[in-house]
N, C-alpha and C positions, 0 to 999 in steps of 0.2 A: 690748045698748046699743051694743055697737061696731057691729052690724049695720045698725043704724037710722041711725047716722051716716054709713057708707059709702052706703048707698042714698040716705039724704039729700041727700048732697051731689051724688050723680050726675043725679039729676032736677034739682036748683036750678040746675046749671051748664048743662043743655040749655033750661031755661026762659030763663035769663039770655041764652044765646047767640040763642035765637028772638026776644027782646024786643030786643035789641041790634040785630039786622038791621032 
């Protein structure tokens, strides 16, 4: 379950940065 949280946050931050630009 911890692995999913770490991997889930990584892509979420990348998607947020792309949308922010």
